[in-house]
N, C-alpha and C positions, 0 to 999 in steps of 0.2 A: 544873392541871386534868387534863392528859393523864397525868401521872405517877400520880395517884390512880386513874384508870381502869385503868391498866396493872397495878395491884396485884391486880386481879381475875383469877380463873381463867377462861379462855375456855371456851366451849361445847365446842369441838373438843378442848381439853386434858382437860376432864372426861370426855368420852365415850371418849377414848383410854385413860384410866386406870381407869374404873369396872369393877367385876366384875359389875354387874347386866346382865341382857339388855337390849339396845337395840331398841326397836320404833319403826319409822317410820310416822307417821300421814300418809297421802296417797299418791296414785298418778299424779300429773301431772308436768308439766315441772319444777316445783320439787323434787319428790321425786327425780326423775332426777338433778338437780344435787347434791342432798344425798348420794345414794348414790355418785356419782362422787367426791365429796370424801372420803367414808368410805374408798373403795377407795384413793385416793391417800395417805391418812394411815394406813392400816392399821387402821381402826376396824371391829370386827366387828359386823355387823347380824344380829339374831336373828329378825326377822320384819317384815311389813308389814301394817298395819291400815287399815281404811276405816270410815266411818260406817255404821251398821247398814243403811241403805237402799242402800248402794253396794258391799257386800261381794261378792255374787253368787259364781259359781263361776269364778274367774279367777286368773291369776298376774301378778305384776309384778316384773320384774328377777329372775326365778327363784324368787320367794317366793309361796306361796299366800296370797292376800289373806284376812285373817281379821278378826273383830270384836274389840272390847275384851274382851268376855266370854270369847272363846276364849283370849285370852292370860292373862286373870286365872285361868282354870282350869288353864292350862299352867304358869304361873310364880307363885311366891309374891310376887314383886315385880319390877319392871322400870322402865326409863326410857323415856318417850315423847318422841320428837322430831317436831316438826310440820314437814311438808314441803309445805305449800300456803298460799295466801293467801285471806283472806276478811274482809269488813266486815259480813257478815250477823250480826245480834245473836245469833240462836239458835246459830250456829256458834261465835261467840266465847264465849258462855256455856257451851257444851259443853266447849270447851277449858279454860276456867277450872275447871269441875267436875272434869275429868280431872286437873288440876294439884293438886287437893286430895287425890286418891287415890294419885297416883304422882308421882315426880320428872318434871317436864316442861320441856323446853327447845325453843327455836325457833332452830336453827342457821341463821344468816343467809347466804343465797346471793344473788348479784346477779340482778336481773330481766333485765338486759342487761349485756354486757361480761364480761370474764374476771377482773377484780380482785375478790378477796374482802375484805370489810371485817373483817379479823382482826387479831391482834396485830401481825403484820409490817407490815400496811398502816398501822396507827395509828402505829407507830414510824417508818416511812418518811416519813410525811406530818405528823409532829408539828408542824413550824413552820407549815404552812398551816392546820392545825386550830386551833392556838393563836391564830393571827392572826384567823381567822373568829370565834372565841369572843370576842375582844377588841373586835370592831367591831359585834357584835349590839346592837340598839337598846334592848332592855329585858331585865329579869331573867328573865321568862318564856322568852324566846328562848334565853337561856343555859342554863336548866334543861332545856329541850327538847333542846338541842344535846348536853349532857353525858349526858342519859338515852338519847338515840339512840345515842351511842357506847358507853355501858355495855351497852345491850341488844344492839347489834350484836356486841359482844365476847362477852358471857356467855350470850345467848339467854334471859335470865330475864324473865318476864312482868312482874315488879314494876317494872322500869325502863320497859317499854313503856307502861304505863298511868299512870305517876306524874304526868305533866304533859300529858296529852292535853286538847284543848279542842274545842268544836264549831265549826262553820263560822260561826255567828252572831258569836262572839267576834272572829274574824278580819275578817269583813266589816263589822261595826258599829264595832269599836274601832280597826282599822288602816286598811282600805281606804276606808271611809266613802264609798261610791259615791254620786254625785249623780244628778240627773234628766236631765243632758245629756251623758252619757258616750258616747264613741265606742269601742266594744268590739271588740277583735281577739281572737278565740278560735282559738288554734292547737291543733288536735286536738279539733275540735268533736264528733266521733263522730256520734251520732244526735240531738244537740240538748240533752242533759241539762245541760251547763254553760252553754248559752245560757239555758235555763230558770232555772238558778241565778242568773245575772246579772239576769234580769228580775224574779225574786223579790226580790232585794235592792235594786232600784231602783224597786220598785212598778210595774213595767211601763213605766217612762218611760226614754227614751234619745234620743240624737241619731242614732246609726247603729250598725249591727252588721255586722262582716265575719267570717263563720264559715268556717274553713279545715279541710278534711278530705280526706286522700289516698285512702282506701278508697272505691271506686266504689259498693259496695252501701250502706255507711253514709252516703255523701254523698247518695245518692238519698233515703234515709229522713230525713236531715237537712232537705233541701228540702221534703219532704212534711210534715214536722212544723211548718213555718212557711210555710204556703201564701200568706198574704195580708198579710205584714208590710211596712210602709213602711220604706224606708231599710235594708233587709236585703240583704247581698251575700254570695253563696256562692261559694267558690273550691275547686275540686277539685285540690288539690296538697298535697305534703308540704313540710316546712320543713328547709332545710339552710343551708350557708354559701355556696352559689352557685346560680344558676338553670340547671337542666339536667334531663335525663330519667333516671330510675332505674327499677329493678325493685322492685315492692312486693308483699309477701306479705300478702294480704288474707283469710287463713283463720283468724285468731286473735282475732276480735272486737275489743275495745278495744286489745289488745296487738299489733295489726298493726304491721309494721315493714319497713324497707328490707331487701332480701335479694338473693341472686344470681340469683333467678328469680322469675317472677310477672308481674303486669300492669305494662306500661310506664306510669309516672306522672311528671308534672312535679313538680319541687321548686323552691322559690324562697326568697328571703331576706326577712327582716322589713323591711329598708329598701326593698326592691322593693314589697312589699305596702302600705307606708305612704307611697309617693310621692304618692298622691292621697287618703290616708286619715289624718286628723289624730287618731290614736289617743290616748285618754286612759287606757284600762285594757287591759292585755294579759295574757291567761292562756295559759300554755304547758304542756301535758302531752302530749309528743310522743315517748314511748316510747324514751328514751335518746338523743335527738338535741338535747337542750337546750343542750349545750355548743357543738355545731356552729351552732345558731341564734344563739347569743350572739356568734359571730365576725363576723356580718354584720348587726348592728343598731346600729352606732355612731351614725349620724345620728339614728335614731329615739330612742335613749336620751338623746342629748345635747341635741337640739333640742326634742323633744316631752316627754321624761321622763314617760312614762305610768306609772300605778300598775301594779305587777307582781304576778302570782300564778304562780309557776314551780315545777313538780314537782321534788323534790330526792332522789328515791329510786330512780331507774331504774338508775343506775350508782353504784358505790361512791364514785368520785371526785366525784360531784355535790355532796356535802355541803360540800366546800370550794371546788371550782372554780367553781360557779355564783355564789356571792356575791362571790368575789374578782374575777371577770370583770365583774360588774355594777358594782362600785366602780371598776374600771379604766375602764369606759366613761363613768361619771358618778359621781364621788365624793360628790355631794350626796344620793345615795339613802340612806335609812334602811332597814336590813335587819332584818326580823323572821322568826322561824322558828316554825312551828306544826305539831303533829302531831294529826291527827284519827283517830278510832277505826278501827283496822285491825290485823290480824295477818297478816304481820309489820309492820315499821315503814314500810308504804306510806302514801300520803296524807300525806306529809311535804312541806310547801310553804314556799318563801320568799315572803313578802309584803313588797313594797318600795314605799316612798312617797317 
């Protein structure tokens, strides 16, 4: 499987060899990382574009931000590279329409961490990737896995959308939540994933423990569920030990541990579950999923909750998360699903 994937030309290789002007779509953190990689690889960038309502009179990384029509008037043809993330359908449709007019790639940069999921990464971790592929529980998971690697290497949208599924498929066909679940939500934000849980259980549950480190989001989380029975709210982050860290709470859902910010408690899953008989655990904790897995041995072995774990924050998540889960409890069945998003975010391991 890996050898077949490696036969493809990578997005970076194509961009380094093309004679067409390269236009970057986006002006945020993702675009910054793309430009940094262009500079490292010696890829020439010809301009930066934004959606029509976001052009304004501004510059980004030394380039005047222009619209697609500006570049279509300036060049006979060019390559568009997408440097931002979105799950909004109107944004995705706009990107798909652009791909019909021009060569369009999504060079993949990690949301967190330094490792890029490029050719060198795939070659270096070939054995781990092959092992994960071999233990996935169904054919759909294997297709999602190979398409994810193909997309990460090539940046081609055809791989991204080939085997996406909606949340209903994962919740109804894999997790099959019941009416008496004890739900541990790690990274509960303002309550949207608790709402998701309640939707799929018909509002029935045994107990809910919602964990969120950001103080502002935590306050809104509690306000969102003012009168729920057997709801427990914990203002902390998740790591591999119980301690105090600094937390950057300025990035919305993408808040993360940093060198400065608000002092925040972090704790382990085993600690949170000492008096909480979790049956379903969701973790979307902004690149700390591997640290979380280092201290949940008792929970996974003795309680074996159903799992819903994000696998897209760091490049190594795609193989390290399932391998660690199986190390903790080899009885888990591992499924992989991708839900609609550009780039390949909302990629989750569902385990039962």
